[in-house]
C-alpha positions as CSV (number, residue, x, y, z in Angstrom):
1,X,-38.7,5.6,-6.1
2,X,-35.8,4.4,-3.9
3,X,-35.5,6.2,-0.6
4,X,-32.3,8.0,0.2
5,X,-29.7,5.8,1.9
6,X,-29.5,5.9,5.7
7,X,-26.4,7.2,7.4
8,X,-25.5,3.7,8.3
9,X,-25.9,2.5,4.7
10,X,-23.8,5.3,3.4
11,X,-21.1,4.5,5.9
12,X,-21.1,0.8,5.1
13,X,-21.6,0.8,1.4
14,X,-19.5,1.5,-1.7
15,X,-16.0,2.5,-2.3
16,X,-14.3,5.3,-0.4
17,X,-11.7,7.6,-1.8
18,X,-9.7,7.2,1.4
19,X,-8.2,4.3,-0.3
20,X,-7.5,6.5,-3.4
21,X,-4.5,8.0,-2.1
22,X,-2.9,15.6,-0.1
23,X,0.9,16.9,-0.9
24,X,2.2,20.3,-1.8
25,X,5.0,19.6,-4.2
26,X,5.4,17.7,-7.5
27,X,7.0,14.3,-7.8
28,X,10.0,15.8,-9.6
29,X,11.2,17.3,-6.3
30,X,11.8,13.9,-4.6
31,X,15.1,12.3,-4.2
32,X,16.2,8.6,-4.1
33,X,18.0,7.2,-1.0
34,X,20.2,4.1,-1.1
35,X,18.8,2.2,1.9
36,X,20.9,-1.0,1.2
37,X,23.4,-2.3,-1.3
38,X,21.8,-1.6,-4.7
39,X,18.4,-0.7,-3.1
40,X,17.1,2.8,-3.9
41,X,13.9,4.2,-2.4
42,X,11.9,7.4,-2.5
43,X,9.8,8.4,0.5
44,X,6.3,9.5,-0.2
45,X,4.7,12.2,2.0
46,X,1.7,11.6,4.2
47,X,-0.8,13.1,1.9
48,X,-3.5,12.4,-0.6
49,X,-3.6,12.7,-4.4
50,X,-3.7,16.2,-5.9
51,X,-3.1,17.7,-9.4
52,X,0.2,19.0,-8.1
53,X,1.6,15.7,-6.8
54,X,0.8,13.1,-9.4
55,X,-0.3,10.8,-6.5
56,X,3.4,10.4,-5.7
57,X,2.6,9.5,-2.0
58,X,3.9,6.0,-1.5
59,X,7.4,4.7,-0.9
60,X,8.6,3.5,-4.3
61,X,12.0,2.3,-5.6
62,X,14.1,-0.4,-7.2
63,X,16.7,-3.1,-6.6
64,X,19.7,-3.4,-8.9
65,X,21.1,-6.9,-9.3
66,X,23.8,-8.4,-11.5
67,X,21.3,-9.5,-14.2
68,X,18.8,-6.6,-14.1
69,X,16.5,-4.3,-12.1
70,X,13.4,-5.1,-10.1
71,X,11.0,-2.2,-9.4
72,X,9.7,-2.5,-5.8
73,X,6.6,-0.3,-6.4
74,X,5.7,1.4,-9.6
75,X,4.3,4.7,-8.3
76,X,0.8,6.3,-8.0
77,X,0.3,7.3,-11.6
78,X,1.8,7.1,-15.1
79,X,3.6,10.4,-14.4
80,X,5.0,9.1,-11.1
81,X,6.1,5.9,-12.8
82,X,7.8,7.8,-15.6
83,X,9.7,9.8,-12.9
84,X,10.8,6.6,-11.3
85,X,11.9,5.1,-14.6
86,X,14.0,8.2,-15.3
87,X,15.6,7.8,-11.8
88,X,16.5,4.2,-12.6
89,X,18.1,5.2,-15.9
90,X,20.3,7.8,-14.1
91,X,21.9,5.0,-12.1
92,X,22.0,1.9,-14.4
93,X,21.3,0.8,-17.9
94,X,20.6,-2.8,-16.9
95,X,17.3,-4.1,-18.1
96,X,14.2,-3.6,-16.0
97,X,13.1,-7.2,-15.7
98,X,10.4,-7.1,-12.9
99,X,7.8,-4.7,-11.6
100,X,6.3,-5.5,-8.2
101,X,2.7,-4.4,-7.3
102,X,2.2,-5.0,-3.6
103,X,-1.6,-4.5,-3.6
104,X,-4.5,-2.9,-5.5
105,X,-4.4,0.7,-4.2
106,X,-3.5,3.2,-6.9
107,X,-0.6,4.9,-5.1
108,X,1.2,1.6,-5.3
109,X,0.4,0.3,-8.8
110,X,-0.8,2.9,-11.3
111,X,2.7,3.8,-12.4
112,X,3.1,0.3,-13.9
113,X,2.3,1.4,-17.4
114,X,5.4,3.6,-17.4
115,X,7.5,0.4,-17.8
116,X,5.6,-1.1,-20.7
117,X,8.4,-0.6,-23.1
118,X,10.7,-2.7,-20.9
119,X,8.3,-5.6,-21.2
120,X,8.9,-6.6,-17.6
121,X,7.4,-9.4,-15.6
122,X,4.7,-7.8,-13.4
123,X,4.6,-9.5,-10.0
124,X,1.5,-9.5,-7.8
125,X,-0.6,-11.5,-5.4
126,X,-2.8,-14.1,-6.9
127,X,-5.8,-12.0,-5.7
128,X,-4.6,-8.8,-7.4
129,X,-6.3,-9.5,-10.8
130,X,-9.7,-10.0,-9.2
131,X,-9.2,-6.8,-7.1
132,X,-8.2,-4.8,-10.2
133,X,-11.2,-6.2,-12.1
134,X,-13.4,-4.9,-9.3
135,X,-11.8,-1.5,-8.7
136,X,-9.2,-0.7,-11.4
137,X,-11.4,1.2,-13.8
138,X,-13.0,3.2,-10.9
139,X,-9.5,4.1,-9.6
140,X,-8.4,5.0,-13.1
141,X,-11.4,7.3,-13.7
142,X,-10.9,9.1,-10.4
143,X,-7.2,9.6,-11.0
144,X,-8.0,11.0,-14.4
145,X,-10.4,13.4,-12.8
146,X,-7.7,14.6,-10.4
147,X,-4.6,14.5,-12.5
148,X,-5.8,14.5,-16.1
149,X,-6.1,11.5,-18.3
150,X,-2.6,11.9,-19.8
151,X,-1.0,11.6,-16.4
152,X,-3.2,9.1,-14.6
153,X,-2.1,5.8,-16.0
154,X,-3.9,2.6,-16.9
155,X,-4.8,-0.7,-15.3
156,X,-1.9,-3.1,-15.6
157,X,-2.4,-6.8,-14.6
158,X,0.2,-9.0,-13.1
159,X,1.9,-11.5,-15.4
160,X,3.2,-13.5,-12.4
161,X,0.6,-14.3,-9.8
162,X,2.0,-15.3,-6.4
163,X,0.1,-18.0,-4.4
164,X,1.8,-18.8,-1.2
165,X,5.5,-18.0,-2.0
166,X,7.7,-17.3,-5.0
167,X,11.3,-16.4,-5.7
168,X,13.0,-14.2,-8.3
169,X,16.8,-14.4,-8.9
170,X,18.6,-11.3,-10.1
171,X,21.9,-13.2,-10.3
172,X,23.6,-12.0,-7.1
173,X,20.6,-11.7,-4.9
174,X,17.2,-13.3,-4.6
175,X,13.8,-11.7,-3.9
176,X,11.5,-13.9,-1.9
177,X,7.8,-13.2,-2.1
178,X,4.9,-14.0,0.3
179,X,1.3,-13.8,-0.6
180,X,-0.5,-12.8,2.6
181,X,-4.0,-13.6,3.7
182,X,-6.6,-10.8,3.6
183,X,-5.3,-8.0,5.8
184,X,-4.7,-4.4,4.7
185,X,-6.4,-5.6,1.5
186,X,-7.3,-8.9,-0.1
187,X,-4.1,-9.0,-2.1
188,X,-1.1,-8.0,0.0
189,X,2.4,-9.1,-1.1
190,X,5.6,-8.7,0.8
191,X,9.2,-9.2,-0.4
192,X,12.4,-10.2,1.3
193,X,15.7,-9.2,-0.4
194,X,18.6,-11.5,0.4
195,X,21.1,-9.0,-0.8
196,X,20.3,-6.4,1.8
197,X,18.2,-8.3,4.3
198,X,15.4,-5.8,3.9
199,X,11.8,-6.8,4.2
200,X,9.5,-4.8,1.8
201,X,6.1,-4.9,3.4
202,X,3.9,-2.8,1.2
203,X,1.1,-1.3,3.2
204,X,1.1,-4.2,5.7
205,X,3.3,-1.7,7.5
206,X,2.7,2.0,7.7
207,X,4.9,4.3,9.8
208,X,3.6,7.7,10.9
209,X,0.7,7.7,8.5
210,X,-2.4,6.0,9.9
211,X,-3.0,2.5,8.6
212,X,-5.9,2.1,6.2
213,X,-8.2,-0.9,6.7
214,X,-9.5,-2.2,3.4
215,X,-9.4,-5.9,4.1
216,X,-9.8,-7.8,7.4
217,X,-8.7,-6.4,10.8
218,X,-8.3,-9.8,12.5
219,X,-6.4,-11.0,9.4
220,X,-4.1,-8.0,9.5
221,X,-3.1,-8.6,13.1
222,X,-2.5,-12.3,12.2
223,X,-0.3,-11.3,9.2
224,X,1.8,-8.9,11.4
225,X,2.9,-12.1,13.2
226,X,4.0,-13.6,9.9
227,X,6.1,-10.5,9.2
228,X,7.8,-10.8,12.6
229,X,8.8,-14.4,11.7
230,X,10.5,-13.7,8.4
231,X,13.9,-13.2,9.9
232,X,14.3,-9.5,9.0
233,X,15.3,-6.7,11.4
234,X,14.9,-3.8,9.0
235,X,12.0,-3.1,6.8
236,X,10.8,-0.8,4.0
237,X,7.2,0.2,4.8
238,X,4.6,1.3,2.3
239,X,4.5,4.8,3.9
240,X,6.9,6.5,6.3
241,X,10.7,6.5,6.5
242,X,12.1,4.3,3.8
243,X,14.0,2.1,6.2
244,X,12.9,1.3,9.8
245,X,13.6,-1.1,12.6
246,X,10.9,-3.7,12.0
247,X,10.0,-4.7,15.6
248,X,9.1,-1.2,17.0
249,X,7.3,-0.2,13.8
250,X,5.2,-3.4,14.0
251,X,4.6,-2.7,17.7
252,X,3.1,0.8,16.9
253,X,1.0,-0.8,14.1
254,X,-0.4,-3.6,16.3
255,X,-1.1,-1.1,19.1
256,X,-3.4,0.9,16.8
257,X,-5.0,-2.2,15.2
258,X,-5.5,-3.8,18.6
259,X,-7.1,-0.7,20.0
260,X,-9.4,-0.5,16.9
261,X,-10.4,-4.1,17.3
262,X,-11.1,-4.0,21.1
263,X,-12.9,-0.7,21.2
264,X,-15.0,-1.6,18.1
265,X,-15.9,-4.9,19.8
266,X,-17.1,-3.0,22.9
267,X,-19.1,-0.7,20.7
268,X,-20.8,-3.6,18.9
269,X,-21.5,-5.4,22.2
270,X,-23.1,-2.2,23.6
271,X,-25.2,-1.8,20.5
272,X,-23.6,1.6,19.9
273,X,-24.8,3.3,16.7
274,X,-22.1,3.3,14.1
275,X,-22.1,7.1,13.9
276,X,-21.2,7.2,17.6
277,X,-18.6,4.5,17.2
278,X,-16.9,6.4,14.3
279,X,-16.7,9.4,16.6
280,X,-15.3,7.6,19.7
281,X,-13.4,4.4,18.8
282,X,-9.6,4.6,18.9
283,X,-9.5,8.3,19.7
284,X,-6.6,7.8,22.1
285,X,-4.5,7.2,18.9
286,X,-5.2,10.6,17.3
287,X,-2.0,12.3,18.2
288,X,0.1,9.3,17.2
289,X,-0.7,9.3,13.4
290,X,-0.9,11.7,10.6
291,X,-4.1,11.8,8.6
292,X,-6.0,10.3,11.6
293,X,-9.1,12.3,11.0
294,X,-9.1,11.3,7.4
295,X,-8.9,7.6,7.9
296,X,-9.9,6.5,11.4
297,X,-13.6,6.8,10.8
298,X,-13.3,4.7,7.7
299,X,-11.3,2.1,9.7
300,X,-13.9,2.0,12.4
301,X,-16.6,1.5,9.8
302,X,-14.8,-1.4,8.2
303,X,-14.0,-2.9,11.6
304,X,-17.7,-2.6,12.6
305,X,-18.8,-4.4,9.5
306,X,-16.4,-7.3,10.3
307,X,-16.8,-7.6,14.0
308,X,-20.6,-7.3,14.3
309,X,-20.8,-10.8,12.8
310,X,-18.2,-12.4,15.0
């Protein structure tokens, strides 16, 4: 008979629902904001998935070009994606040609099936398929448990896998994609819109809501430098206000990630038990982020796994 897992094993092993994106209102109550010419976004609240909210917690929206529509994120469930599609149709009858999935987390990609009838090009990082193979069915099952099978959605794979960089032309504007190294996740994709100058970061940038580490901490800090060098001054983050000044938003992010890294390194060097590290590392950041107590412990655990082998 196998013994029960230790506290350390429990902390370090398996998937955590902290990456399965709490909210008190339904998706239908949200409104779209035009954040740039032809760019419409909905702000998601800093919350987790509930039966009432359809996992509508991420910033999602669309870009209207001369030749068609590009969906910037598909939503957190089939129901959320259907809501987004209806918002698009209120504003344009142009064909929905592309749906972007910035990474594997369900709040950003489980609305993709709502656009199946449009037969779009689904755009994702070259690592997204592997990540969906590993986690997609798990996420689908958990969403079905929370929302109901008819509202959860299904796993949709990218039809265009971005390695390095790619570009999509909507006729009067181009969307330039960058496939990032392992950072927030193993499959983060950003997008720069030439029509508005906006940089769409996915969860490489989170404003107000505490960042969630599900990839590589050192890599994430490195990729923030790449974001700074892309020439944009305004950004659409994965969570938070739908349009922000890029530089100060990245400064807040890197302050937290840097504190997480340095304090975790000190904990590892002092041979601090991981339980104590979880309770003490980065506590100076508590009042600066929503959902801190939900996610910081998980972040410390992930950082500890990474940094103890430096």
